[in-house]
N, CA and C atoms as an extended XYZ file, in Angstrom:
171
Properties=species:S:1:pos:R:3:atomname:S:1:resname:S:1:resid:I:1 pbc="F F F"
N         3.159       10.256      -56.638 N   MET     1
C         2.855       11.035      -57.608 CA  MET     1
C         3.767       12.055      -58.235 C   MET     1
N         4.315       12.298      -59.510 N   HIS     2
C         5.220       13.225      -59.912 CA  HIS     2
C         4.457       14.414      -60.758 C   HIS     2
N         5.075       15.402      -60.421 N   GLY     3
C         4.638       16.688      -60.946 CA  GLY     3
C         4.783       17.784      -60.087 C   GLY     3
N         4.307       18.892      -60.385 N   ALA     4
C         4.489       20.305      -59.618 CA  ALA     4
C         3.198       20.837      -59.308 C   ALA     4
N         2.948       21.204      -58.494 N   ILE     5
C         1.668       22.090      -57.958 CA  ILE     5
C         1.971       23.206      -57.405 C   ILE     5
N         1.813       24.401      -58.029 N   LEU     6
C         2.086       25.720      -57.700 CA  LEU     6
C         3.712       25.840      -57.633 C   LEU     6
N         4.333       25.135      -58.350 N   HIS     7
C         5.748       25.088      -58.563 CA  HIS     7
C         6.685       24.394      -57.414 C   HIS     7
N         5.783       23.515      -56.579 N   ILE     8
C         6.301       22.690      -55.547 CA  ILE     8
C         6.308       21.164      -56.081 C   ILE     8
N         7.543       20.558      -56.316 N   ASP     9
C         7.476       19.152      -56.733 CA  ASP     9
C         6.816       18.339      -55.652 C   ASP     9
N         5.511       17.611      -56.067 N   ASP    10
C         4.722       17.044      -55.011 CA  ASP    10
C         5.469       15.726      -54.933 C   ASP    10
N         6.355       15.105      -55.596 N   CYS    11
C         7.002       13.814      -55.681 CA  CYS    11
C         8.476       13.970      -56.084 C   CYS    11
N         9.249       14.660      -55.093 N   PRO    12
C        10.633       14.860      -55.629 CA  PRO    12
C        11.494       13.324      -55.882 C   PRO    12
N        12.246       13.448      -56.864 N   SER    13
C        13.093       12.105      -57.190 CA  SER    13
C        14.401       12.190      -56.423 C   SER    13
N        15.043       11.187      -56.564 N   ASP    14
C        16.337       11.042      -55.862 CA  ASP    14
C        17.495       11.992      -56.766 C   ASP    14
N        16.842       12.689      -57.816 N   GLY    15
C        17.909       13.707      -58.410 CA  GLY    15
C        18.844       12.890      -59.339 C   GLY    15
N        18.442       11.556      -59.577 N   ALA    16
C        19.358       10.849      -60.757 CA  ALA    16
C        19.700       11.456      -61.720 C   ALA    16
N        18.709       12.002      -62.359 N   THR    17
C        19.087       12.901      -63.823 CA  THR    17
C        18.910       14.309      -63.634 C   THR    17
N        20.008       15.168      -64.184 N   ASP    18
C        19.696       16.545      -64.156 CA  ASP    18
C        19.484       17.066      -65.593 C   ASP    18
N        19.201       15.878      -66.395 N   SER    19
C        18.831       16.484      -67.587 CA  SER    19
C        17.030       16.379      -68.228 C   SER    19
N        16.915       16.930      -69.283 N   LEU    20
C        15.379       16.755      -69.437 CA  LEU    20
C        15.040       15.257      -69.463 C   LEU    20
N        13.779       14.897      -69.160 N   ALA    21
C        13.579       13.421      -68.803 CA  ALA    21
C        12.066       13.206      -68.641 C   ALA    21
N        11.631       12.372      -69.184 N   CYS    22
C         9.975       11.981      -68.920 CA  CYS    22
C         9.749       11.567      -67.663 C   CYS    22
N         8.585       12.243      -67.450 N   ARG    23
C         8.317       11.626      -65.765 CA  ARG    23
C         7.191       10.770      -65.759 C   ARG    23
N         7.331        9.777      -64.961 N   VAL    24
C         5.862        8.917      -64.783 CA  VAL    24
C         5.383        8.990      -63.632 C   VAL    24
N         4.361        8.680      -63.381 N   SER    25
C         3.577        8.610      -62.222 CA  SER    25
C         3.135        7.285      -61.586 C   SER    25
N         3.591        6.824      -60.589 N   PRO    26
C         3.192        5.744      -59.848 CA  PRO    26
C         1.659        5.617      -59.673 C   PRO    26
N         0.965        4.876      -59.979 N   THR    27
C        -0.302        4.760      -59.772 CA  THR    27
C        -0.607        3.312      -59.030 C   THR    27
N        -2.076        3.433      -58.633 N   PRO    28
C        -2.285        2.030      -58.050 CA  PRO    28
C        -2.507        0.860      -59.016 C   PRO    28
N        -2.478        1.305      -60.525 N   VAL    29
C        -2.653        0.082      -61.222 CA  VAL    29
C        -1.239        0.147      -62.156 C   VAL    29
N         0.032        0.801      -61.687 N   GLY    30
C         0.948        0.771      -62.579 CA  GLY    30
C         1.728        2.184      -62.905 C   GLY    30
N         2.581        2.200      -63.653 N   LEU    31
C         2.892        3.720      -64.160 CA  LEU    31
C         2.185        4.248      -65.084 C   LEU    31
N         2.001        5.575      -65.122 N   ALA    32
C         1.030        6.071      -65.972 CA  ALA    32
C         1.640        7.395      -66.198 C   ALA    32
N         1.336        8.052      -67.284 N   GLY    33
C         1.806        9.426      -67.992 CA  GLY    33
C         1.033       10.304      -66.885 C   GLY    33
N         0.281       10.336      -66.280 N   VAL    34
C        -0.385       11.348      -65.465 CA  VAL    34
C        -0.933       10.635      -64.094 C   VAL    34
N        -0.983       11.398      -63.159 N   PRO    35
C        -1.389       10.811      -61.842 CA  PRO    35
C        -2.952       10.850      -61.851 C   PRO    35
N        -3.461        9.941      -60.841 N   THR    36
C        -4.958        9.833      -60.809 CA  THR    36
C        -5.464       11.189      -59.982 C   THR    36
N        -6.864       11.177      -60.480 N   VAL    37
C        -7.503       12.411      -59.764 CA  VAL    37
C        -7.325       12.369      -58.179 C   VAL    37
N        -7.398       11.131      -57.702 N   GLU    38
C        -7.272       10.816      -56.143 CA  GLU    38
C        -5.951       11.489      -55.852 C   GLU    38
N        -4.777       11.123      -56.569 N   GLN    39
C        -3.509       11.517      -56.263 CA  GLN    39
C        -3.460       13.015      -56.312 C   GLN    39
N        -3.798       13.663      -57.100 N   ILE    40
C        -3.904       15.121      -57.300 CA  ILE    40
C        -4.637       15.588      -56.003 C   ILE    40
N        -5.818       15.279      -55.735 N   VAL    41
C        -6.603       15.668      -54.613 CA  VAL    41
C        -5.563       15.336      -53.509 C   VAL    41
N        -5.119       14.279      -53.169 N   GLU    42
C        -4.318       14.054      -52.071 CA  GLU    42
C        -3.141       15.170      -51.949 C   GLU    42
N        -2.373       15.539      -52.973 N   ALA    43
C        -1.350       16.331      -53.106 CA  ALA    43
C        -1.996       17.846      -52.790 C   ALA    43
N        -2.775       18.255      -53.277 N   LEU    44
C        -3.454       19.359      -52.829 CA  LEU    44
C        -3.921       19.475      -51.252 C   LEU    44
N        -4.348       18.921      -50.953 N   ARG    45
C        -4.846       18.540      -49.410 CA  ARG    45
C        -3.402       18.827      -48.663 C   ARG    45
N        -2.292       18.053      -49.040 N   ALA    46
C        -1.257       18.094      -48.198 CA  ALA    46
C        -0.628       19.472      -48.488 C   ALA    46
N        -0.477       19.959      -49.569 N   LEU    47
C        -0.059       21.552      -49.631 CA  LEU    47
C        -1.051       22.412      -48.828 C   LEU    47
N        -2.220       22.226      -48.834 N   GLY    48
C        -3.111       22.884      -48.025 CA  GLY    48
C        -2.622       22.826      -46.655 C   GLY    48
N        -2.574       21.771      -46.094 N   ALA    49
C        -2.114       21.642      -44.792 CA  ALA    49
C        -0.952       21.885      -44.351 C   ALA    49
N         0.055       21.949      -45.087 N   LEU    50
C         1.339       22.642      -45.092 CA  LEU    50
C         1.315       24.042      -44.956 C   LEU    50
N         0.682       24.724      -45.936 N   ARG    51
C         0.387       26.102      -45.754 CA  ARG    51
C        -0.349       26.764      -44.496 C   ARG    51
N        -1.195       25.903      -44.196 N   ALA    52
C        -1.977       26.128      -42.944 CA  ALA    52
C        -1.095       26.045      -41.682 C   ALA    52
N        -0.163       24.943      -41.527 N   GLN    53
C         0.539       24.949      -40.708 CA  GLN    53
C         1.813       26.162      -40.555 C   GLN    53
N         2.435       26.432      -41.926 N   ALA    54
C         3.214       27.765      -41.962 CA  ALA    54
C         2.363       28.714      -41.470 C   ALA    54
N         1.292       29.072      -41.651 N   ASN    55
C         0.600       30.466      -41.095 CA  ASN    55
C         0.343       30.509      -39.910 C   ASN    55
N         0.156       29.242      -39.116 N   ALA    56
C        -0.172       29.220      -37.784 CA  ALA    56
C         1.121       29.320      -36.994 C   ALA    56
N         2.134       28.971      -37.502 N   GLY    57
C         3.426       28.825      -36.791 CA  GLY    57
C         4.202       30.349      -36.775 C   GLY    57
């Protein structure tokens, strides 16, 4: 999934471009302009787990 959740790039690219570019999201059915709801939920859960881990340590 490509995008940013709370200013954290949830799917960082390889940095091949440093200019303004359109981003696409790889989804189970191919490339799309936005991620699926399931991909967004997964990214939010991962972010929550990272924050919980950081707060516990």
